[in-house]
C-alpha positions in Angstrom: 0.0 0.0 0.0 1.3 3.4 -1.0 1.9 6.1 1.6 -0.8 8.3 0.0 -3.3 5.3 0.3 -2.5 5.0 4.0 -3.1 8.7 4.5 -6.4 8.6 2.6 -7.5 5.9 5.0 -6.3 7.5 8.2 -7.4 11.1 7.2 -10.1 10.7 4.6 -11.4 13.6 2.5 -15.1 14.1 2.1 -17.2 15.3 -0.9 -18.0 19.0 -0.4 -21.6 18.4 -1.7 -22.8 15.0 -0.4 -20.3 14.2 2.3 -19.2 10.9 0.8 -15.7 9.7 1.5 -13.6 10.5 -1.6 -11.4 7.9 -3.2 -7.9 8.7 -4.4 -9.0 9.7 -7.9 -11.5 12.3 -6.6 -10.8 15.9 -5.5 -13.2 17.9 -3.4 -16.2 16.3 -5.1 -17.1 12.7 -5.8 -17.5 11.8 -9.4 -21.3 11.8 -9.1 -21.5 15.3 -7.7 -18.9 16.7 -10.1 -21.1 15.5 -12.9 -23.8 17.7 -11.6 -21.8 20.9 -12.1 -23.0 22.9 -15.1 -20.4 24.8 -17.2 -21.4 28.1 -18.8 -19.0 28.0 -21.7 -19.3 31.8 -21.8 -15.7 32.0 -23.0 -16.8 30.6 -26.4 -19.0 33.7 -27.1 -17.9 37.3 -27.1 -21.4 38.4 -26.3 -22.8 36.3 -23.4 -24.9 36.6 -20.2 -22.2 38.5 -18.4 -21.7 41.2 -21.1 -25.5 41.5 -21.3 -25.8 42.0 -17.6 -23.1 44.7 -17.7 -24.3 46.3 -20.9 -24.2 50.1 -20.6 -22.4 49.9 -17.3 -19.0 48.2 -18.1 -17.3 48.0 -21.4 -15.7 44.6 -21.0 -13.0 43.3 -23.4 -13.7 39.7 -22.4 -16.0 38.0 -19.9 -16.5 34.5 -18.7 -17.5 32.4 -15.7 -16.8 28.7 -15.2 -20.0 27.4 -13.6 -23.7 28.2 -13.2 -24.7 28.8 -9.6 -28.0 28.0 -8.0 -29.0 27.7 -4.4 -28.7 24.2 -2.9 -26.6 23.1 -5.9 -23.3 21.3 -5.9 -21.7 24.6 -7.1 -23.0 26.3 -3.9 -21.7 23.6 -1.6 -18.3 23.7 -3.4 -17.9 27.4 -3.1 -19.1 27.4 0.5 -16.3 25.0 1.3 -13.8 27.3 -0.4 -15.0 30.4 1.5 -15.9 29.2 4.9 -14.3 25.8 5.5 -10.7 26.7 4.6 -10.5 24.6 1.4 -8.3 27.2 -0.4 -7.1 24.6 -2.9 -10.6 24.6 -4.5 -9.7 28.0 -5.9 -6.6 26.6 -7.5 -8.5 23.6 -8.9 -11.2 25.9 -10.4 -8.5 28.2 -11.7 -6.8 25.4 -13.6 -10.1 24.2 -14.9 -11.1 27.6 -16.4 -7.5 28.6 -17.2 -7.0 25.7 -19.6 -10.2 26.7 -21.5 -9.6 30.5 -21.8 -5.9 30.1 -22.6 -7.0 29.0 -26.1 -9.2 32.1 -26.6 -7.7 35.1 -28.3 -9.5 37.7 -26.2 -8.1 36.2 -23.1 -4.7 35.6 -24.5 -4.2 39.3 -24.7 -4.7 39.7 -20.9 -1.6 41.1 -19.3 -2.6 41.5 -15.7 -4.9 39.5 -13.4 -6.4 41.3 -10.4 -8.6 39.7 -7.7 -11.6 41.4 -6.1 -10.0 42.3 -2.8 -11.3 41.6 0.7 -11.5 44.3 3.4 -8.5 43.9 5.7 -10.7 43.0 8.6 -12.4 40.2 6.6 -9.0 39.0 5.3 -7.7 38.8 8.9 -10.8 36.9 10.1 -10.8 34.4 7.2 -7.1 34.2 6.7 -7.2 34.3 2.9 -8.9 35.8 -0.1 -10.9 33.0 -1.6 -10.2 34.2 -5.1 -6.4 34.5 -4.7 -5.4 31.1 -5.8 -8.1 31.1 -8.5 -6.6 34.3 -9.9 -3.0 33.1 -9.6 -3.8 30.0 -11.5 -5.5 32.0 -14.3 -2.5 34.2 -14.5 -0.3 31.2 -14.9 -2.3 29.8 -17.8 -2.5 33.2 -19.5 1.1 34.0 -18.8 0.0 37.3 -17.2 1.1 39.1 -14.0 -0.9 38.6 -10.9 -1.3 41.8 -8.9 -3.1 42.2 -5.6 -1.7 45.7 -4.7 -3.7 47.7 -7.3 -7.3 47.4 -6.1 -8.0 47.8 -2.4 -11.3 47.5 -0.4 -11.4 50.4 1.9 -14.9 50.0 3.3 -16.4 46.9 4.7 -20.0 46.2 3.8 -22.6 44.0 5.5 -23.8 40.7 4.1 -25.1 41.0 0.5 -27.0 37.7 0.3 -30.5 39.2 0.9 -30.1 42.5 -0.9 -31.3 43.3 -4.4 -29.3 45.0 -7.2 -30.1 48.6 -6.2 -29.1 48.1 -2.6 -26.0 46.3 -3.6 -25.0 49.0 -6.0 -25.5 51.6 -3.2 -23.5 49.6 -0.7 -20.6 49.1 -3.2 -20.2 52.9 -3.8 -16.8 54.1 -2.5 -16.0 50.6 -1.3 -12.9 50.1 -3.5 -10.1 52.4 -4.4 -7.2 52.3 -7.0 -3.6 52.5 -6.0 -0.4 52.0 -7.9 -2.4 52.9 -11.1 0.8 53.2 -13.1 1.2 49.4 -12.9 -1.8 48.8 -15.2 -1.7 51.9 -17.5 -2.3 50.8 -21.1 -2.8 47.2 -20.1 -5.5 44.6 -20.5 -6.7 43.6 -17.0 -8.7 40.5 -16.0 -10.7 41.2 -12.8 -11.5 37.9 -11.0 -14.2 37.1 -8.5 -16.0 34.1 -7.0 -19.6 34.6 -7.9 -21.3 37.2 -10.1 -24.8 37.9 -8.8 -26.1 41.4 -9.4 -22.8 42.6 -10.7 -22.6 45.4 -8.1 -19.1 44.4 -6.9 -17.7 44.1 -10.5 -19.2 47.5 -11.4 -17.6 49.2 -8.4 -14.2 47.6 -9.1 -14.5 48.4 -12.8 -15.1 52.1 -12.1 -11.9 52.2 -10.1 -9.8 50.3 -12.6 -10.7 52.5 -15.6 -9.2 55.4 -13.8 -5.9 54.1 -14.9 -4.9 55.6 -18.3 -5.6 53.4 -21.3 -6.6 50.3 -19.3 -9.0 47.7 -20.7 -10.9 45.4 -18.3 -12.3 41.9 -18.6 -14.0 39.7 -16.1 -13.7 36.0 -15.0 -15.5 34.3 -12.1 -15.8 30.9 -10.7 -19.6 31.0 -10.9 -22.5 33.0 -12.4 -26.0 33.1 -10.9 -29.2 33.3 -12.8 -31.1 34.1 -9.6 -31.2 37.7 -8.7 
């Protein structure tokens, strides 16, 4: 028996969705639950649900999301494990999954900088990590782009957004983020990355800051996209 097999028996991993013990060929989800994840394939179309949602608000050079997100779905359980159960490696796994796909798409091949939506310093200290950091780093690796987490800063903490509508989220997101070290992204194509796109309020707020840099173009990539507003 290999050492990894012994470890898997002594310290088993469990499926983030159904709780089943994973075998050595499974990561984070059992094969049955992973099969229930629904990919958006937004990267295959220049105009998609994301560009439609931000039409008139954000002029995006590219936009995609890996999975569709619904309440009580496997995608929700997976991202909940990433955000609240310390499973940071899920971000890297999803980044590699999406990165391989968009690395073959011209619009994404032009990306020069990858920037994560930042957490407020208090939330970062409490959680210990930004859930989109490894996701963004993995995308930057596939795109051969530079990962930068010192350009966009969250300066105001907001309350839970889960029960709020688009209008309230937009209001709460005003003056939440600020741009620093703008010279680092001047004239560059930037990919802004987040975990879930819901109303789009966070993306819009970050976008408004990023375009303050001269000559910058902004694209968006997220782990999941929700149809439920």
